[in-house]
BABA-495270 format. One record per residue (C-alpha): x, y, z; residue in one letter. Coordinates in steps of 0.02 Angstrom, whole numbers, plus 50000, padded with zeros to 5 digits. Layout:
REM BABA-495270
XYZa...
***
This chain:
REM BABA-495270
486505398554357m486975412254481l486515401354630q487635387354565s489095399654547k488885406154723i488775388554787k490405383754695l491305398754766k490765393854947k491415376354916k493065382954847m493215394655000a493695380455113a495285374855028p495735392854990l495585397455172v496635382755215f498025387055100v498035405755149i498005401355334g499435389155318f500415402555221f500145415355351i500775403655492i502345399855383i502635418855362c502425421855547l503605407755590g504935414055467a504825431155545f505115424755721l506575413555657l507395428855583t507455438355744l509115438355851p508205430755996v507985414955888s509825413355847s511115404455956a512305418555918k511055432555951g511135439355771t509845440455636f509605424755534t509615425455340n507805427855299p507905415155162f508585401655280d507235406355407a505845404955277l506515388155221f506575381855401t504765388455431a504135379755268v504945363655317s504345364255496s502535368855457a502495356255316c503245343355440v504655338955316t506305340255404g507415346955267l508535360055338v509605374855274a510525376455436v510725364155584d509315365955711t510285363455870a511845372755818v511055388655732h509475391055835y509275396256016s508095388056137l506725401156082f507085396855898g506915378455925q505295380956018i504605390655876v505135376555760i504275364255880l502635374255878c502675375255688l502895356155681i501435353355799q500235364955706i500775358055544g500595340255595g498885342455657l498265355755538g498105373955594f496225372255619m496505360155761s497275374855852l495645384155838s494705369555917v495935369156059l495805387656090l493975388556073s493845374456199s494915383456320l493855399356310i492185389556289r491825397156126r490645388956006a491295382855836i490355390155686t489715379255542p490985386955424k492405382655543e491735364855563k491895364055366m493655370355373l494145358155507i493475344355403a494455350655253q496085352055348s495885334055404m495515327555232g493665323555277m492275326655152r490935328055288e490865341155427s489695331555542g490445328155716g492075335455669t492255345955823v492085330655942h493215320955826f494535334355839m494455335356026r494705316356036r496165318055917i497005331256024l496805321056179r497545305756091a498985315956014v499525322956178f499395305556262l500505297856126f501725312356131e501725312356323g502155294056336l503395295156197g504295309856280a504305300456442l505145284956365c506375295456265l506835306056424t507325289656511l508445285156361c509215302756346f509475306856530t511075296056551g511905305656410r511195323356426y510645324556607g508865326556670l508535343556595a509395340156428g508585322956417g506835329956456l506935343556325y507665331656192r506355318656240g504885331156213v505685337956050f505965321155973v504235314156028a503315328755945v504435328355789s504195309455774a502355308855802f502055323055678c503225314155549n504325329655544a506115323355559g506825338155652f508125334155790d509095343855925p510685333055918f511815342655803g513455349955871t514675362255801a515875348255770e514545336155703m513015345655632p511555336855539y511835320555634q509985316755661s509885300155763l511545292855700t512235293555879a510895280655925f511185268255786v511665254655918g510265260156040e508735249555989p507635257356135a507725274656059v507445268655881l505965257755930i505105271556027v505325283255878v504655270155762m503105267555867v502785286855869l503055288255680v501835274155640v500575280955764a500575298055685g500625291655507g499295278855517i497905291955519g496705298655652f495215290855564i496005273755571v496405275755759w494615281055787e493985265755692d495205254455792l494595260855957t492815257955909a493205240555846a494135235456006m492595241956110r491505231255992r490485246355941q490715242455756r491845233055636r493355240355552l492915250155398s493585244855219v494675260355222y495475255755386s495775237955334k496595244255179l497735256055267v498295243555397l498605230255265l499565241555147v500565249755295t501045232655360g501565226255188l502635242455154l503475241955323l503875223655311l504415223955126s505405239955150g506445232355296a506785216555197l507345225655042l508475237155148f509245221955224m509515213555059l510375228254986f511365234855132e511765219555246w513545218255189h513825237055144n515215242255268p514595260455256e512835256955322t512355240155402l513955230655373g514785235155534g513345231655648l512775216155740t511395205655667a510085212255793d510645230055755q510525226955574k508685220655591i508175235455703v508995248355588n508225240655432s506485242355507f506875259455567f507405264655393q505795257055323s504745266355451v505645282955426t505185282355239l503395283755294r503815303155285t504675303755458a506405309655397g507495303455535f509125295455491g510155283255596a511335279355451l512255288855319d511015287155184l512185295655058a513205279455064k511755267655030c511795257054870t510895263354717e509635249154734e509085254454906s509095272754857t507905268854712f506725258654822v506745272354949s506145284954818i504585274154782l504245271054969y504395289755008m503135293954872l501835282454949v501965290255122g500725287855258g498795287455276a497505301355243s497015312355386a498665309355473s500285318855511t501185310055365a501295315955187g501515307055020g500235300954894l499475290755042k499305271955066v497445272255033g497715279954863t499015267354813i497985252954891g496505257554782v497575258454621l498385240854664l496685233954693a495995240954528a497555234354435a497305216854514g495455216054476c495825221454294a497165207854276a495955195054330l494645200854203g493475209354326k492515225154274t492265230154456k493535234554591v493185224054747i494005226654914l493555215855066f491905210654984h491475229254950r491395237854784r492455253554759i491675266754646s492365271754480k492475290054539e493655284354687t494805274854568v494905289654448l495245301254591r496625290154657a497385288954479l497295307554456s498215311454615i499535298654585t499905304754407v499915322954461i501065319054609g502265307954510v502295320754369g502775334854488i504205324754569v504945319454401i504915336954327v505635344354488s506955330954497g507505334554316l507595353054360a508655350154518i509825338454422s510135351454296v510365365754416i511515356154536e512405345554408g512045330654518s511555313254467g509765310554425m509525297754566l510035310254696a509005324354624a507445312654619m507785307354793y507775325454848e506215329854750a505295314854816a505845318654997s505195336454982a503525333054896y503105318155007a503665328855164t504935315855214v506485326355250g507885313655203l509255320055094s510735312055007i511245327454905m511495339255049g510145352055066t511095365155160p512365366355018t511065366754881a510865382654773s509575396054812v508525390454656l508555372554709t507975377254885k506525387654808c506015372154715i506075361654872l505045374554967m503695373854834i503695355254832l503545354955022m502135366855018f501245357754877l501495340854959g500725346055125r499405358555069v499255357854880g498945338854871l497475340354996l496765355054900t496935346154733v496095330954807t494675341154867y494495350054703a494525334254601i493145326554713a492085341954694m492215342354505r491855323654493m490335325654606n489635339754497k488345333454372h488615340754200t487075332454118g488135328653964v488645310653916d489705305553767y489785289653661p491195277253693y492785277253592a493765262253548n495535264153616m497095252953597l497895250753770v499425239853799g
***
């Protein structure tokens, strides 16, 4: 009995260390952002605004209390960028990078923590896996920064274009949504200045999808292209669901916004198509906006909430309930509708435990968003749709807003910070805890009960 309790405590130490470590990084970032050196005016920043920015950066969300480019100095923006990079990869990836630089061996406990931070259940080979991930990340971000620098140089000059190219590349790959384009006359503009420049939007889309598709899927794809092994069922499911979401999201946005003069209505046909796909991609928890989303129709706003909740893939820079989770639930629903008692995906059976875990995560996540949306609606006196949009955006770490986060009350911002933290750290911890409990054998079984459903 005593040994089992000790073993349980050791297992629970991994998610606990992950949460505490993430919280410490946020506090450190908030402290640095409060200092005068981080402010463009050289004055102390409101600690609450600094904390909100640190939470949003580390949780790779993109919701802001103040405009990044207007309020923060170069030092402050670099702090934000570092928080985004650490938050996107998981703070344990930093320990792998530093250990590699100083040639320090990774301990077994650290391997377990790394696996936990990446959403992996096994720690075998995690160090080599993380090193490959880091190389791939810097390659993607480097190529993205190069392409964006070429796009920005004509408008901002070489130095300004290079800085903005690096910033947007890191922010896009990490699905963060922070941008350095605001001005005193036009703050919070995101990528609206590039609504008619498809090259910028396409590069950002590629980076967002690359970061949100998941490191495990990229590893699987690489091995499949080298003909070392076939794609796993998980990778096939992620690619299929991601493709369907991106395509259907773009088509629905075109359907609801094509003639809306406040969004797509004034653009050419080519620009409408590119911006529709960009909007669908950014709902994968990227948080960039090329259009004024507050002026979208109610139909596209409602659809956006659903797509934001789904998010990206597991072990990626994206948030949300994850495409794998939703894919498993859809497969279970389809099999049940066909009268099948087993869930089959790509000629492979999905365990009952996996289905129940996916159902638990979805119910918990949707429940949190609904309750939070109701609270925000009451506090702000806004419409329920706008409040739900804000809550879903925070919990799924998207960063889009139609209500106006900077003007929200302190209580609402507190709710949003909690949602961002839960969406980035809490959901992973809950998933790990559910898996642990389901794997624990109780030795007790109960008779079936007849229930009326439907």
